[in-house]
N, C-alpha and C positions, 0 to 999 in steps of 0.2 A: 671447717673454715667458717669464719664469721666476717661479714662485710658490712661496713657502715659508711655514711658520708664522711669524706676526708675533712680534716681541719687544715685550712690553707692559709699561708701567710700572704701578705699583700702582693708580693712579687709573683707568686704562683697564680693567685687569683686573677691578676691583671693579664698574665700570659694566656690563661684559659679564656678570659673574656675577649681578648684580641682574636683568638682562634674562632670563638663563637661568632664574632662579628664577620670575620673573613668567610666562614662557612655558611653563615646564615642559619645555624643550627644551635640548639641549646645542648650543652654538654653537662654531664654529671660526673663528679669525682668521687670514687669509692676507694677506701683502703680496706684490705682484707688481712685477717690475722688467723694463723693456725691456733686453734684452741682444742682442748680435750674436754668433752662433755662429762658432767658428773653422772654417776650411777645413782638412780633414785629407785626407791621401792614403791609398791602399789599405793601405800598410804600417802607418801609424799606426792606422788603423781595426782592422786585424788584431790589433795589440798591445792595443788597448783591449778588443776582444772577448774575447781570451784572459784578461785580468785580470777582466773581468765574470764569465766562467765560473768562475774560481777563487774570487772573493770573494762573488758573488751579486748585489750591487747593480748597477743600471744606471748607467753613467757617461755 
């Protein structure tokens, strides 16, 4: 499962902001998706790891 910040239309954003104001708390909106990870071999993993070290983010 992969989750990321939701893309919200103005109506949904306004509803969330109204609830945030009412609660006095910041809310985050996430959308989750079922995904199937690719199978990678050792050579591919090594290349991915090298790029992660160079760029910083986890791939």
